[in-house]
BAVEXVO-561967 format. One record per residue (C-alpha): residue in one letter; x, y, z. Coordinates in nm, 4 decimals. Example, Ala and Ser with C-alpha at 12.3 -4.5 7.8 and 13.67 -1.06 7.14 Angstrom:
2
   aa         xx         yy         zz
    A     1.2300    -0.4500     0.7800
    S     1.3670    -0.1060     0.7140
//
This chain:
500
   aa         xx         yy         zz
    E    -9.9113     9.6072     6.5569
    A   -10.0483     9.8345     6.8017
    L   -10.3782     9.6647     6.8613
    A   -10.2079     9.3098     6.8586
    K    -9.9770     9.4501     7.1520
    A   -10.3132     9.5542     7.3355
    R   -10.4649     9.2494     7.3050
    A   -10.1853     9.0734     7.4397
    W   -10.1721     9.2927     7.7187
    I   -10.5565     9.2147     7.7772
    A   -10.4520     8.8597     7.8090
    D   -10.1962     8.8949     8.0446
    V   -10.4150     9.0880     8.2743
    D   -10.7222     8.8504     8.2381
    E   -10.4685     8.5533     8.2908
    I   -10.3145     8.7276     8.6121
    Q   -10.6553     8.8600     8.7683
    N   -10.7871     8.4973     8.7166
    G   -10.5033     8.3323     8.9130
    D   -10.5387     8.0863     9.1996
    H   -10.4053     8.4129     9.4097
    Y   -10.4762     8.7589     9.4311
    P   -10.1977     8.8977     9.1529
    C    -9.8858     9.0464     9.3101
    L    -9.8188     9.4308     9.3564
    D    -9.4901     9.3858     9.1526
    D    -9.6624     9.1976     8.8683
    L    -9.9315     9.4960     8.8554
    E    -9.6885     9.7758     8.8472
    G    -9.5113     9.6040     8.5410
    L    -9.8366     9.5431     8.3768
    V    -9.9173     9.9256     8.4422
    A    -9.5939    10.0379     8.3087
    V    -9.6578     9.8246     7.9500
    G    -9.9780     9.9352     7.9315
    R    -9.9356    10.3091     7.9682
    D    -9.6725    10.2868     7.6932
    L    -9.9513    10.1280     7.4432
    P   -10.1077    10.4000     7.1885
    V   -10.4393    10.2508     7.2960
    G   -10.7223    10.3763     7.5581
    L   -10.7675    10.0746     7.7753
    E   -11.0415    10.0411     8.0302
    E   -10.8712     9.7875     8.2282
    L   -10.5384    10.0085     8.2470
    R   -10.7435    10.2632     8.4850
    Q   -10.8490     9.9643     8.6935
    L   -10.4997     9.8480     8.7327
    E   -10.3705    10.2040     8.8204
    L   -10.6557    10.2298     9.0939
    Q   -10.5548     9.9025     9.2551
    V   -10.2013     9.9976     9.2456
    L   -10.2683    10.3444     9.3961
    T   -10.5120    10.1710     9.6671
    A   -10.1923     9.9329     9.7803
    H    -9.9745    10.1993     9.8028
    S   -10.1925    10.4098    10.0372
    W   -10.2350    10.0896    10.2309
    R    -9.8810    10.0241    10.2499
    E    -9.7945    10.4003    10.3231
    K   -10.0612    10.3899    10.6328
    A    -9.8848    10.0564    10.7388
    S    -9.5528    10.2492    10.7478
    K    -9.6799    10.5429    10.9246
    T    -9.8126    10.3393    11.1974
    F    -9.4914    10.1023    11.2655
    L    -9.1717    10.2920    11.1547
    K    -9.0168    10.5208    11.3709
    K    -8.9390    10.8863    11.1981
    N    -8.6331    10.8680    10.9901
    S    -8.6104    10.4982    11.0656
    C    -8.3187    10.2881    10.8843
    Y    -8.5469     9.9823    10.8272
    T    -8.7769     9.9209    10.5600
    L    -9.1330     9.8025    10.6719
    L    -9.0792     9.4383    10.5604
    E    -8.8000     9.4176    10.7965
    V    -8.9724     9.5184    11.0814
    L    -9.2533     9.2901    11.0333
    C    -9.0246     8.9885    11.0026
    P    -8.8740     8.8135    11.2569
    C    -8.5096     8.9718    11.3345
    A    -8.3127     8.6775    11.1653
    D    -7.9441     8.8100    11.2906
    A    -8.0582     8.8562    11.6693
    G    -7.8005     8.6014    11.7805
    S    -7.4958     8.7768    11.6473
    D    -7.4259     9.1089    11.8501
    S    -7.1530     9.2193    11.6123
    T    -7.3527     9.1276    11.3008
    K    -7.6571     9.2904    11.4381
    R    -7.4918     9.6273    11.5668
    S    -7.3012     9.6701    11.2387
    R    -7.6075     9.5987    11.0018
    W    -7.7777     9.8620    11.2355
    M    -7.5020    10.1079    11.1607
    E    -7.4519    10.0719    10.8040
    K    -7.8210    10.1093    10.7510
    E    -7.8018    10.4195    10.9656
    L    -7.5045    10.5501    10.7404
    G    -7.7356    10.4437    10.4128
    L    -7.4763    10.1833    10.3312
    Y    -7.6793     9.8970    10.3601
    K    -7.9795     9.8275    10.1284
    S    -8.2044     9.5210    10.1955
    D    -8.5279     9.4714     9.9754
    T    -8.6086     9.1227     9.9388
    E    -8.3351     8.9322    10.1420
    L    -8.5621     8.8529    10.4397
    L    -8.6218     8.5213    10.6197
    G    -8.3617     8.3721    10.3460
    L    -8.6667     8.4488    10.0583
    S    -8.6011     8.5594     9.7163
    A    -8.8350     8.7807     9.5026
    Q    -8.9851     8.4754     9.3657
    D    -9.0578     8.3260     9.6915
    L    -9.2381     8.6197     9.8581
    R    -9.5045     8.5735     9.5817
    D    -9.6217     8.2332     9.7247
    P    -9.7890     8.2741    10.0726
    G    -9.6903     7.9629    10.1876
    S    -9.3335     8.0123    10.1669
    V    -9.3542     8.3317    10.3697
    I    -9.5863     8.1980    10.6019
    V    -9.3153     7.8731    10.6480
    A    -9.0226     8.0972    10.6568
    F    -9.1846     8.3286    10.9231
    K    -9.2400     8.0413    11.1763
    E    -8.8612     7.9445    11.1066
    G    -8.7716     8.2971    11.1484
    E    -8.9496     8.3150    11.4810
    Q    -8.7462     8.0040    11.6345
    K    -8.4202     8.1560    11.4914
    E    -8.5040     8.4661    11.6605
    K    -8.5821     8.3124    11.9894
    E    -8.2690     8.0872    11.9987
    G    -8.0510     8.3827    11.8820
    I    -8.1861     8.6363    12.1657
    L    -8.0951     8.3848    12.4166
    Q    -7.7384     8.3233    12.2932
    L    -7.6891     8.7068    12.2830
    R    -7.8230     8.7594    12.6297
    R    -7.5978     8.5008    12.7582
    T    -7.3081     8.6756    12.5648
    N    -7.3946     9.0331    12.7217
    S    -7.4576     8.9181    13.0668
    A    -7.0789     8.8437    13.0624
    K    -6.9681     9.1771    12.9696
    P    -6.8490     9.3777    13.2834
    S    -7.0804     9.6142    13.3962
    P    -7.0070     9.9875    13.3491
    L    -7.1601    10.0890    13.6362
    A    -6.8556     9.8890    13.8254
    S    -6.5619    10.0763    13.9308
    S    -6.3105     9.8141    13.7876
    T    -6.4268     9.8216    13.4397
    T    -6.1461     9.7654    13.1865
    A    -6.1542     9.7596    12.8424
    S    -6.1331     9.4235    12.6633
    S    -6.3218     9.2834    12.3236
    A    -6.6111     9.1826    12.5363
    T    -6.6997     9.5376    12.6642
    S    -7.0335     9.7075    12.5600
    I    -7.0376     9.9553    12.2859
    C    -7.3450    10.2060    12.2806
    V    -7.4486    10.3000    11.9244
    C    -7.2311    10.6372    11.9048
    G    -6.9383    10.3831    11.8782
    Q    -6.8135    10.4525    12.2499
    V    -6.7894    10.2266    12.5569
    P    -7.0529    10.3304    12.8136
    A    -6.8947    10.3619    13.1509
    G    -6.9848    10.5285    13.5000
    V    -7.3159    10.6936    13.5791
    G    -7.5775    10.7587    13.3102
    A    -7.5506    10.3905    13.1479
    L    -7.8448    10.1901    13.0981
    Q    -7.8732     9.8101    13.0183
    C    -8.1289     9.6827    12.7654
    D    -8.4102     9.4597    12.9479
    L    -8.4184     9.2546    12.6374
    C    -8.0741     9.2069    12.4955
    Q    -7.8923     9.2637    12.8354
    D    -7.6364     9.5184    12.6355
    W    -7.5135     9.8349    12.7891
    F    -7.5858    10.1982    12.6291
    H    -7.5544    10.5770    12.6817
    G    -7.8884    10.6858    12.8658
    R    -7.8283    11.0367    12.6609
    C    -7.7745    10.8345    12.2962
    V    -8.1086    10.6278    12.3041
    S    -8.4797    10.7133    12.3866
    V    -8.5366    10.6163    12.7659
    P    -8.8718    10.5788    12.9688
    R    -9.0074    10.8785    13.1306
    L    -9.0633    10.8295    13.5302
    L    -9.2769    11.1296    13.5316
    S    -9.5467    10.9244    13.3143
    S    -9.6209    10.7010    13.6086
    P    -9.9904    10.7457    13.7604
    R   -10.0217    11.0715    13.9484
    P   -10.1172    11.0229    14.3188
    N   -10.3565    11.1860    14.5593
    P   -10.1973    11.4514    14.7905
    T   -10.2730    11.2685    15.0911
    S   -10.1655    10.9239    14.9694
    S    -9.8727    10.7504    14.8387
    P    -9.9209    10.5213    14.5775
    L    -9.5850    10.6585    14.3866
    L    -9.4218    10.4423    14.6557
    A    -9.5577    10.1436    14.4322
    W    -9.2274    10.1565    14.2506
    W    -9.3217     9.8155    14.0526
    E    -9.5890    10.0311    13.8842
    W    -9.3154    10.2930    13.7565
    D    -9.2206    10.2917    13.3751
    T    -8.8431    10.1845    13.4219
    K    -8.8393     9.9236    13.1187
    F    -8.5513    10.0074    12.8745
    L    -8.5506     9.8597    12.4989
    C    -8.2519     9.9523    12.3222
    P    -8.3256    10.0867    11.9423
    L    -8.1489     9.7723    11.8311
    C    -8.4261     9.5393    11.9881
    M    -8.7346     9.8138    11.9580
    R    -8.7107     9.8664    11.5912
    S    -9.0835    10.0069    11.5514
    R    -9.3028    10.2055    11.7264
    R    -9.4586     9.9079    11.8552
    P    -9.8401    10.0106    11.8099
    R   -10.1072     9.8535    12.0157
    L   -10.2849     9.4980    11.8670
    E   -10.6185     9.7157    11.7904
    T   -10.4346     9.9427    11.5390
    I   -10.3131     9.6631    11.3633
    L   -10.6278     9.4949    11.3127
    A   -10.7873     9.7835    11.1835
    L   -10.4970     9.7686    10.9367
    L   -10.5458     9.3822    10.8355
    V   -10.9228     9.4749    10.8050
    A   -10.8382     9.7510    10.5371
    L   -10.5694     9.4753    10.3784
    Q   -10.8806     9.2459    10.3060
    R   -11.0497     9.4765    10.1070
    L   -10.7368     9.4958     9.8710
    P   -10.7746     9.2805     9.5526
    V   -10.3676     9.2836     9.5362
    R   -10.1188     9.0771     9.7463
    L    -9.8220     9.2625     9.9526
    P    -9.5324     9.0823    10.0989
    E    -9.5870     9.3400    10.3853
    G    -9.9641     9.2178    10.4266
    E    -9.8600     8.8581    10.4448
    A    -9.5893     8.9487    10.6995
    L    -9.8348     9.1571    10.9144
    Q   -10.0612     8.8746    10.9366
    C    -9.8072     8.6352    11.0510
    L    -9.6946     8.8818    11.2754
    T   -10.0856     8.9400    11.4425
    E   -10.1289     8.5567    11.4582
    R    -9.7909     8.5442    11.6494
    A    -9.8928     8.8229    11.8707
    I   -10.2480     8.6742    11.9246
    S   -10.1043     8.3396    12.0119
    W    -9.8550     8.5130    12.2502
    Q   -10.1395     8.6926    12.4171
    G   -10.3563     8.3820    12.4704
    R   -10.0633     8.2211    12.6411
    A    -9.9916     8.5242    12.8759
    R   -10.3558     8.5286    12.9660
    Q   -10.3627     8.1631    13.0654
    A   -10.0517     8.2260    13.2711
    L   -10.2135     8.5375    13.4451
    A   -10.5096     8.3580    13.5176
    S   -10.3320     8.0807    13.7024
    E   -10.4155     8.0120    14.0714
    D   -10.0375     8.1183    14.1851
    V   -10.0419     8.4431    13.9621
    T   -10.3882     8.5443    14.0274
    A   -10.3041     8.5296    14.4269
    L    -9.9857     8.7067    14.3945
    L   -10.1760     9.0016    14.1709
    G   -10.4270     8.9905    14.4538
    R   -10.1578     9.0796    14.7163
    L   -10.0244     9.3513    14.4843
    A   -10.3448     9.4928    14.4581
    E   -10.3993     9.4882    14.8379
    L   -10.0441     9.6393    14.9061
    R   -10.1492     9.9157    14.6625
    Q   -10.4502     9.9890    14.8414
    R   -10.2960    10.0159    15.1834
    L   -10.0578    10.2532    15.0276
    Q   -10.3543    10.4828    14.8897
    T   -10.5178    10.4599    15.2099
    E   -10.2370    10.5338    15.4541
    P   -10.0955    10.9000    15.4412
    R    -9.7334    10.9340    15.4169
    P    -9.5782    11.1087    15.7300
    E    -9.4228    11.4606    15.6821
    E    -9.0785    11.4770    15.5565
    P    -8.9767    11.8568    15.5148
    S    -8.5960    11.8068    15.5151
    A    -8.6241    11.5102    15.2419
    C    -8.7433    11.7905    14.9820
    P    -8.7959    12.1564    15.0961
    S    -8.9535    12.2541    14.7754
    A    -9.1633    11.9850    14.7252
    P    -9.2787    11.8200    15.0767
    A    -9.3409    11.4410    15.0799
    S    -9.6836    11.5022    15.1546
    D    -9.7545    11.6950    14.8703
    P    -9.6667    11.4653    14.5666
    L    -9.8620    11.6727    14.3194
    G    -9.6219    11.9942    14.4729
    E    -9.9512    12.2609    14.4748
    G    -9.7559    12.4995    14.6553
    S    -9.8844    12.6993    14.9288
    G   -10.2224    12.8404    14.9084
    K   -10.1319    13.2286    14.8578
    N   -10.0192    13.0935    14.5018
    T   -10.2721    12.8931    14.4251
    P   -10.5245    13.1494    14.3126
    K   -10.2902    13.3414    14.0946
    V   -10.2140    12.9873    13.9355
    Q   -10.5713    12.9059    13.9068
    G   -10.6560    13.2514    13.7417
    L   -10.3846    13.2056    13.4841
    L   -10.5177    12.8609    13.3703
    E   -10.8733    13.0043    13.3838
    N   -10.7692    13.2874    13.1353
    G   -10.5636    13.1454    12.8883
    D   -10.5466    13.4365    12.6743
    S   -10.3772    13.6120    12.9162
    V   -10.0627    13.3582    12.9597
    T    -9.7766    13.4098    12.7692
    S    -9.5751    13.0829    12.6452
    S    -9.3108    13.1750    12.9052
    E    -9.5487    13.1849    13.1638
    K    -9.6925    12.8523    13.0736
    A    -9.3275    12.7156    13.0592
    A    -9.2570    12.8418    13.3980
    L    -9.5779    12.6762    13.5434
    E    -9.4742    12.3290    13.3515
    E    -9.0999    12.3913    13.4427
    G    -9.1969    12.4432    13.8274
    S    -9.4548    12.1183    13.8246
    G    -9.1840    11.9284    13.6786
    K    -8.9192    11.9999    13.8696
    R    -9.1129    11.9503    14.1958
    D    -9.2072    11.6085    14.0533
    L    -8.8540    11.4966    13.9841
    E    -8.7601    11.6413    14.3487
    M    -9.0254    11.4687    14.4999
    L    -8.9619    11.1076    14.3263
    S    -8.6123    11.1905    14.4372
    S    -8.7280    11.2207    14.7688
    L    -8.8806    10.8847    14.7556
    L    -8.5888    10.6783    14.6780
    P    -8.4623    10.6341    15.0426
    Q    -8.8289    10.4811    15.1199
    L    -8.8435    10.2267    14.8444
    S    -8.7988     9.8686    14.9795
    G    -8.8498     9.5233    14.8144
    P    -8.9158     9.2891    14.7062
    A    -9.2791     9.3657    14.7272
    L    -9.3861     8.9997    14.7411
    E    -9.2242     8.6460    14.7184
    L    -9.2126     8.4992    14.3715
    P    -9.1455     8.1426    14.3652
    E    -8.8920     8.0200    14.0979
    A    -9.1409     7.7881    13.9430
    T    -9.3747     8.0899    13.8670
    R    -9.0777     8.3157    13.7910
    A    -8.9417     8.1340    13.5357
    P    -9.2298     8.0718    13.3014
    L    -9.3196     8.4520    13.3498
    E    -8.9539     8.5546    13.2246
    E    -8.9851     8.3458    12.9094
    L    -9.3205     8.5064    12.8408
    M    -9.1636     8.8749    12.9045
    M    -8.8817     8.8035    12.6915
    E    -9.0944     8.6533    12.3841
    G    -9.3543     8.9267    12.4500
    D    -9.0423     9.2168    12.4386
    L    -8.9440     9.0296    12.0685
    L    -9.2773     9.1289    11.9383
    E    -9.3103     9.4777    11.7498
    V    -9.6602     9.5087    11.9040
    T    -9.7479     9.6798    12.2242
    L    -9.9934     9.4360    12.4548
    D   -10.1398     9.5044    12.8170
    E   -10.0577     9.1942    12.9370
    N    -9.6820     9.2815    12.8605
    H    -9.7121     9.5332    13.0853
    S    -9.8745     9.3311    13.3894
    I    -9.6244     9.0586    13.3410
    W    -9.3268     9.3127    13.3882
    Q    -9.5178     9.4526    13.7132
    L    -9.5004     9.1003    13.8775
    L    -9.1438     9.0272    13.7755
    Q    -9.0423     9.3931    13.9141
    A    -9.2392     9.3579    14.2300
    G    -9.0894     9.0195    14.3248
    Q    -8.7325     9.1664    14.3412
    S    -8.5867     9.4673    14.5110
    P    -8.6282     9.8078    14.3364
    D    -8.3195     9.9077    14.0627
    L    -8.2284    10.2275    14.2338
    E    -7.9355    10.2773    14.0154
    R    -8.1563    10.2535    13.7083
    I    -8.4220    10.4930    13.8824
    R    -8.1470    10.7464    13.9702
    T    -8.0115    10.7329    13.6087
    L    -8.3415    10.7713    13.4485
    L    -8.4385    11.0809    13.7043
    E    -8.0829    11.2389    13.6123
    L    -8.1347    11.2125    13.2137
    E    -8.5050    11.3753    13.2751
    K    -8.3766    11.6451    13.4907
    A    -8.0824    11.7142    13.1972
    E    -8.3662    11.6731    12.9129
    R    -8.5859    11.9472    13.0946
    H    -8.3067    12.1849    13.1535
    G    -8.2153    12.1286    12.7817
    S    -8.5753    12.2005    12.6834
    R    -8.5870    12.4993    12.9305
    A    -8.2973    12.6435    12.7539
    R    -8.4234    12.6258    12.4178
    G    -8.7470    12.7521    12.4977
    R    -8.5964    13.0695    12.6530
    A    -8.3881    13.1017    12.3077
    L    -8.6740    13.0829    12.1135
    E    -8.8775    13.3143    12.3470
    R    -8.5925    13.5674    12.3064
    R    -8.5728    13.5329    11.9158
    R    -8.9326    13.5893    11.9307
    R    -8.9150    13.8909    12.1551
    R    -8.6379    14.0468    11.9027
    K    -8.8269    13.9825    11.5932
    V    -9.1437    14.1662    11.7515
    D    -8.9069    14.4515    11.8855
    R    -8.7341    14.4638    11.5017
    G    -9.0428    14.4126    11.2950
    G    -9.3405    14.6258    11.4653
    E    -9.5923    14.5411    11.1633
    G    -9.5797    14.1686    11.1696
    D    -9.8256    14.1333    10.8582
    D    -9.5903    14.2962    10.5896
    P    -9.6083    14.0717    10.3060
    A    -9.2805    14.2076    10.1501
    R    -9.1124    14.1244    10.5007
    E    -9.2433    13.7741    10.5128
    E    -9.1141    13.7350    10.1914
    L    -8.7680    13.8082    10.3133
    E    -8.7929    13.5966    10.6079
    P    -8.5989    13.2629    10.5717
    K    -8.8216    12.9601    10.5416
    R    -8.6978    12.7819    10.8768
    V    -8.8409    13.0839    11.0607
    R    -9.1955    13.0447    10.9326
    S    -9.2864    12.7204    11.1368
    S    -9.6421    12.6919    10.9971
    G    -9.5814    12.4791    10.6714
    P    -9.5701    12.1150    10.5817
    E    -9.2906    12.0551    10.8352
    A    -9.4968    12.1806    11.1672
    E    -9.7883    11.9641    11.0199
    E    -9.5920    11.6722    10.9707
    A    -9.4211    11.7126    11.3220
    Q    -9.7651    11.7321    11.4732
    E    -9.8931    11.4231    11.2911
    E    -9.5921    11.2299    11.4112
    E    -9.6981    11.3089    11.7746
    V   -10.0547    11.2164    11.7433
    L    -9.9454    10.8990    11.5623
    E    -9.7409    10.8293    11.8500
    E   -10.0101    10.8921    12.0977
    E   -10.2586    10.6838    11.9074
    T   -10.0177    10.3607    11.8795
    G    -9.8651    10.3805    12.2033
    G    -9.5168    10.4011    12.0390
    E    -9.1889    10.5161    12.1623
    G    -8.9952    10.8082    12.0298
    P    -8.7785    10.8510    11.7584
    P    -8.4453    10.6959    11.7938
    T    -8.1640    10.9117    11.8531
    S    -7.9213    10.8801    11.5078
    L    -7.5674    10.8744    11.4728
    P    -7.3782    11.2090    11.4901
    T    -7.2215    11.1600    11.1297
    T    -7.3273    11.5207    10.9860
    G    -7.1668    11.4078    10.6463
    S    -7.3350    11.0590    10.6009
    P    -7.5690    11.0217    10.2948
    S    -7.8754    10.9151    10.5296
    T    -7.8324    11.2356    10.6744
    Q    -7.8263    11.4492    10.3690
    E    -8.0933    11.2644    10.2069
    N    -8.2787    11.3163    10.5488
    Q    -8.2495    11.6940    10.5293
//
């Protein structure tokens, strides 16, 4: 009986391996489970186990590339178009349910059943239909959200059409930010926001920071930006690895469709940027930037006493420079508190310098005709829907920004949020430094194995958690993704307990 079952199992393996397409991962996992129960040694079983292991390894790598830390989405959901983009309430409620761990979705993507996902043709057709639905849905959502009252207006009244932040509260007053894709409003402290200090650094004698259209002020909410958005080159490397797998995964086919969509958009964006009108506008922007770099900015001691406008890098007076230089050259003698003080001083000067620039910002920097603006805005919206980072997206954003007046309210909000974040990190750093000093004063001999045994695990931060955090940071730098989303304040929720 065992031999008969083994022969039948081998026949099933041969049939699935010799089909029209590569076998699906689910089918292989089922065969492996059956083969392990047979009391017979099977060479084919070892081969199948290796194929399944390789496929899981690829999926894990793709998940680390795309998914944010503790993401409420699955890899397949992120790779497919957002089917419920048209309804703000549906989109928000599903996001909240996912955050709370109440919503589970395995194969209910693009209206496909588990059987449909086995057919590559069905996946491609459904993906194309999903793209169109996503585009129509986001246009409808933008119209709905644009009609909502602005939280920055003093006459904002609570109504059914009021924006609701991810925290469940109505964003009101200073500190609210509007998503550039769905046009909805959020608390700046509840979401990941762009950092103005990541803008290109100027020379001490020039003022290219006055080129405000190059500042990183674009904000996409966590409902619109569902993943890290890796660069296209990273995705192509994943596809090359996928081609070597003798296994089919729904995520692999969705990734191929996403890549084709990104490459198609990139081709249209390059064609638009290479047109005669847009090329002339880009040349004008380059001339303006060059003029800002060559013209020294006049002294403005009253605008920012701790960081003069003619010294954007905040180098300070000459008598302090040798001390700082000596500290930087001799890294061993610099304690963590001194390093923090140096970084804090530099960041504070940079923020003050940016604040002093606000009254000088004027615009628009160039005249953007409506015939040129409309196609660029449509391309911008489609590019923001892609869960991929592309350079052309940034170029179009700069052009659209330069064609309008600078959004001073948003810049002020971002500056205040960054100041508050730096103040909070500074306080945390001081608390850690005090804890370290108390530990040294109390311990004396830090290498005592018995003492280390008694230490709680959370104090020893050189374990897998620290390595994982470091790996997350490196991956973010490689893929150009955003930081992890701020989760809801639900300490007792199932997902939070699971994450802990």
